[in-house]
VOTI-558806 format. One line per field, with one value per residue (C-alpha): residue number from 1; residue in three letters; x, y, z. Coordinates in Angstrom, 1 decimal. Example, Ala and Ser with C-alpha at 12.3 -4.5 7.8 and 13.67 -1.06 7.14 Angstrom:
BEGIN
nr <- (1,2)
rest <- (ALA,SER)
u <- (12.3,13.7)
v <- (-4.5,-1.1)
w <- (7.8,7.1)
end
This chain:
BEGIN
nr <- (1,2,3,4,5,6,7,8,9,10,11,12,13,14,15,16,17,18,19,20,21,22,23,24,25,26,27,28,29,30,31,32,33,34,35,36,37,38,39,40,41,42,43,44,45,46,47,48,49,50,51,52,53,54,55,56,57,58,59,60,61,62,63,64,65,66,67,68,69,70,71,72,73,74,75,76,77,78,79,80,81,82,83,84,85,86,87,88,89,90,91,92,93,94,95,96,97,98,99,100,101,102,103,104,105,106,107,108,109,110,111,112,113,114,115,116,117,118,119,120,121,122,123,124,125,126,127,128,129,130,131,132,133,134,135,136,137,138,139,140,141,142,143,144,145,146,147,148,149,150,151,152,153,154,155,156,157,158,159,160,161,162,163,164,165,166,167,168,169,170,171,172,173,174,175,176,177,178,179,180,181,182,183,184,185,186,187,188,189,190,191,192,193,194,195,196,197,198,199,200,201,202,203,204,205,206,207,208,209,210,211,212,213,214,215,216,217,218,219,220,221,222,223,224,225,226,227,228,229,230,231,232,233,234,235,236,237,238,239,240,241,242,243,244,245,246,247,248,249,250,251)
rest <- (UNK,UNK,UNK,UNK,UNK,UNK,UNK,UNK,UNK,UNK,UNK,UNK,UNK,UNK,UNK,UNK,UNK,UNK,UNK,UNK,UNK,UNK,UNK,UNK,UNK,UNK,UNK,UNK,UNK,UNK,UNK,UNK,UNK,UNK,UNK,UNK,UNK,UNK,UNK,UNK,UNK,UNK,UNK,UNK,UNK,UNK,UNK,UNK,UNK,UNK,UNK,UNK,UNK,UNK,UNK,UNK,UNK,UNK,UNK,UNK,UNK,UNK,UNK,UNK,UNK,UNK,UNK,UNK,UNK,UNK,UNK,UNK,UNK,UNK,UNK,UNK,UNK,UNK,UNK,UNK,UNK,UNK,UNK,UNK,UNK,UNK,UNK,UNK,UNK,UNK,UNK,UNK,UNK,UNK,UNK,UNK,UNK,UNK,UNK,UNK,UNK,UNK,UNK,UNK,UNK,UNK,UNK,UNK,UNK,UNK,UNK,UNK,UNK,UNK,UNK,UNK,UNK,UNK,UNK,UNK,UNK,UNK,UNK,UNK,UNK,UNK,UNK,UNK,UNK,UNK,UNK,UNK,UNK,UNK,UNK,UNK,UNK,UNK,UNK,UNK,UNK,UNK,UNK,UNK,UNK,UNK,UNK,UNK,UNK,UNK,UNK,UNK,UNK,UNK,UNK,UNK,UNK,UNK,UNK,UNK,UNK,UNK,UNK,UNK,UNK,UNK,UNK,UNK,UNK,UNK,UNK,UNK,UNK,UNK,UNK,UNK,UNK,UNK,UNK,UNK,UNK,UNK,UNK,UNK,UNK,UNK,UNK,UNK,UNK,UNK,UNK,UNK,UNK,UNK,UNK,UNK,UNK,UNK,UNK,UNK,UNK,UNK,UNK,UNK,UNK,UNK,UNK,UNK,UNK,UNK,UNK,UNK,UNK,UNK,UNK,UNK,UNK,UNK,UNK,UNK,UNK,UNK,UNK,UNK,UNK,UNK,UNK,UNK,UNK,UNK,UNK,UNK,UNK,UNK,UNK,UNK,UNK,UNK,UNK,UNK,UNK,UNK,UNK,UNK,UNK,UNK,UNK,UNK,UNK,UNK,UNK)
u <- (7.9,4.6,3.7,2.0,-0.8,-0.8,-3.8,-5.1,-6.4,-9.0,-8.0,-10.9,-11.1,-13.4,-15.2,-15.1,-18.6,-17.7,-14.7,-16.8,-19.4,-16.7,-15.0,-18.3,-19.0,-15.6,-15.8,-19.3,-18.0,-14.9,-17.2,-19.5,-16.5,-14.9,-18.1,-18.4,-14.8,-15.0,-18.1,-16.5,-13.3,-15.3,-17.5,-14.5,-12.9,-16.0,-16.4,-12.8,-13.0,-16.3,-14.9,-11.8,-13.7,-16.3,-13.7,-11.8,-14.9,-16.2,-13.0,-13.3,-16.9,-16.0,-13.4,-15.7,-18.6,-16.5,-15.0,-18.1,-20.0,-17.5,-17.9,-18.6,-17.0,-16.3,-17.5,-20.6,-22.0,-22.3,-18.8,-19.7,-18.3,-21.0,-18.8,-16.7,-19.5,-20.8,-21.3,-18.5,-18.6,-18.6,-21.6,-19.7,-20.1,-17.3,-17.6,-15.4,-15.7,-14.1,-13.9,-11.7,-10.7,-7.9,-10.0,-9.3,-5.9,-3.4,-0.3,1.6,2.6,6.0,4.4,5.1,2.3,0.1,-0.1,-2.5,-3.1,-4.1,-6.5,-8.2,-8.6,-7.9,-4.9,-1.8,0.5,0.7,-1.1,-4.5,-4.2,-7.7,-9.5,-10.0,-10.7,-12.1,-13.4,-13.6,-13.2,-11.2,-10.8,-7.6,-6.6,-8.8,-11.0,-12.1,-10.3,-11.8,-9.3,-9.0,-7.3,-6.1,-5.3,-3.1,-1.5,1.6,2.8,0.7,-1.8,-1.7,-3.8,-4.5,-6.3,-8.9,-10.3,-9.4,-12.4,-15.5,-17.6,-19.6,-20.0,-23.3,-23.7,-27.2,-28.0,-31.1,-32.5,-33.2,-33.1,-34.6,-35.7,-35.0,-34.8,-31.6,-33.1,-31.7,-27.9,-26.9,-27.8,-27.3,-28.8,-29.3,-29.3,-26.2,-27.9,-30.6,-34.1,-37.5,-36.1,-38.8,-37.6,-36.4,-32.7,-31.4,-28.3,-25.1,-24.6,-28.1,-27.8,-28.0,-28.1,-26.0,-26.4,-23.3,-24.0,-21.1,-21.6,-19.2,-19.7,-18.3,-17.1,-18.3,-16.1,-15.9,-17.7,-21.4,-22.9,-19.7,-19.6,-19.3,-20.1,-20.6,-22.6,-21.6,-23.3,-23.7,-23.1,-24.5,-23.1,-24.8,-23.8,-26.1,-24.3,-25.9,-24.0,-23.8,-22.5,-25.0,-27.3,-24.6,-25.0,-28.6,-27.6)
v <- (-67.5,-66.0,-62.6,-60.4,-58.4,-54.7,-53.6,-50.2,-48.6,-45.9,-42.8,-40.9,-37.0,-33.9,-32.7,-29.0,-28.5,-30.0,-27.7,-24.6,-25.5,-26.2,-22.8,-21.0,-22.5,-21.6,-18.0,-17.7,-19.1,-16.8,-13.8,-14.5,-15.1,-11.8,-10.0,-11.5,-10.9,-7.2,-6.8,-8.4,-6.2,-3.0,-3.9,-4.7,-1.4,0.6,-1.2,-0.6,3.1,3.5,1.7,3.9,7.1,6.4,5.4,8.7,10.9,9.1,9.7,13.4,13.5,11.9,14.6,17.4,16.1,15.7,19.1,21.0,19.4,21.0,24.5,27.2,25.3,27.9,30.7,32.9,31.9,28.7,29.0,29.3,32.4,33.6,35.8,32.7,30.2,30.9,29.4,30.1,30.8,27.1,26.4,24.7,25.6,26.7,26.7,28.3,27.2,28.4,26.9,27.4,23.8,24.8,26.6,24.1,22.8,23.4,21.5,20.5,16.9,17.5,18.8,22.5,25.0,25.6,29.0,31.3,33.3,30.1,29.1,32.5,33.1,31.9,33.0,31.4,29.4,26.5,26.1,26.9,24.5,23.1,26.1,28.1,25.8,26.3,23.6,24.4,22.8,23.9,22.3,20.5,19.2,16.2,16.3,18.5,18.6,19.0,20.9,21.8,25.0,25.4,29.0,28.5,25.1,26.8,30.3,31.4,28.6,25.0,23.4,19.7,17.8,15.5,14.0,14.3,12.6,14.7,16.9,19.1,20.1,21.6,22.6,23.4,25.2,24.6,25.7,22.1,18.5,18.2,15.5,15.5,13.3,12.1,11.1,7.6,7.2,5.2,5.4,7.6,11.0,11.0,14.2,15.6,17.4,16.8,18.0,18.5,19.6,19.7,23.1,26.3,27.1,29.7,31.9,30.0,31.9,30.9,27.3,24.4,21.6,21.2,18.8,18.1,16.7,15.5,14.3,12.1,11.5,8.2,8.4,5.9,2.9,1.7,3.0,3.3,0.4,-1.7,-4.9,-4.4,-0.6,0.9,4.2,7.2,7.4,9.8,8.9,11.2,11.0,12.9,13.6,15.2,17.2,18.6,21.6,20.5,23.9,26.1,26.3,27.0,30.8,30.4,28.5)
w <- (-34.1,-33.0,-33.9,-31.3,-32.8,-31.9,-30.0,-30.7,-27.4,-27.6,-25.5,-23.7,-23.6,-23.5,-26.5,-27.5,-26.2,-22.8,-22.6,-23.4,-20.7,-18.1,-18.9,-18.7,-15.3,-14.0,-15.2,-13.5,-10.3,-10.4,-11.1,-8.2,-5.9,-6.9,-6.2,-2.8,-2.0,-3.1,-1.0,2.1,1.7,1.3,4.2,6.4,5.3,6.2,9.5,10.5,9.6,11.5,14.6,14.7,14.1,16.8,19.3,18.6,18.9,22.0,23.8,23.0,24.1,27.4,28.0,27.0,29.1,32.2,32.1,31.0,34.0,36.3,34.8,37.4,40.3,43.1,40.8,41.1,37.6,35.6,34.3,30.6,28.9,26.5,24.3,23.4,23.3,19.9,16.4,14.0,10.2,9.4,11.5,14.3,18.0,20.3,24.1,26.7,30.3,33.6,37.1,40.1,40.7,43.0,45.6,48.4,47.3,50.1,49.0,45.9,45.2,46.8,50.0,49.4,50.0,46.9,45.3,47.2,44.0,42.2,45.1,45.1,41.3,37.8,35.8,37.3,34.9,35.2,38.5,37.0,34.2,33.3,34.8,31.6,28.7,25.2,22.8,19.1,15.7,12.6,9.2,8.3,4.9,4.7,7.8,10.8,14.1,17.5,19.7,23.4,24.3,27.9,28.6,31.6,31.0,29.7,28.8,26.0,26.4,25.1,22.3,22.1,19.3,20.9,17.7,14.0,12.3,12.7,10.5,12.8,16.4,17.8,21.4,22.7,26.0,28.1,31.5,32.5,31.3,27.8,25.4,21.7,18.5,16.9,13.5,13.7,14.1,11.1,7.4,4.3,4.5,8.2,10.2,11.8,14.8,17.3,16.4,18.2,21.6,24.3,25.5,23.9,24.1,26.5,26.5,27.4,30.7,31.7,31.0,33.5,30.9,27.8,24.9,22.7,19.2,17.1,13.6,11.6,7.9,6.7,3.1,0.6,-0.1,-3.7,-6.8,-7.0,-9.0,-8.6,-6.6,-2.8,-3.0,0.5,0.5,2.6,6.0,8.8,12.5,15.2,18.7,21.5,25.1,27.7,30.5,33.6,34.9,38.5,39.8,38.0,41.1,43.6,43.6,44.8,48.0)
end
């Protein structure tokens, strides 16, 4: 009988030093990946917030600009009420505008004659909705709201929130078209109002050109010094409005 000699096979493996080096490389790669991921997530969060905020405020600016441009329609002045177009205790502007939009409206949608009183003046509810409007801001729990108050939209008036993510509203009045600086739109520490206007401001009831400046402060995302930190920034949106009816009393 033949005996089969047992063969001893050597088994390969990692040494302790190799394991330590591999673990160090893995930890380094994971740390870099975590930093990049945190930065990407914070950047995406900030971008989404900025996009939503700007869309919200731009819609409000469009509504304001369109209605302010119509101020004074079929009236003997520019339609801006100076006593209610002021700066409040928080440094924000308010503006009240009037216009007789129904002056030449003869019939309702159903074909019935339109109110003669609403055609000849301002003050009929709800026929004169949109003819006496005030824009103002007020602080809420975590932000500042831009509101539109329509005096004759319903009994007692009707308030509507146009934007809920802004920090300041400044309205400037000029006798004609003006140029100005905006101090760069994006970046930390940027201004929240126009500067260096080429003309001095006039009283609201003497204005023929209005500049609306809305500032939005984007909060920081993350913790300063931590991976992916996004600092706070200011975004300034500006709208120029020519009061198209301001010269009508002259003609």
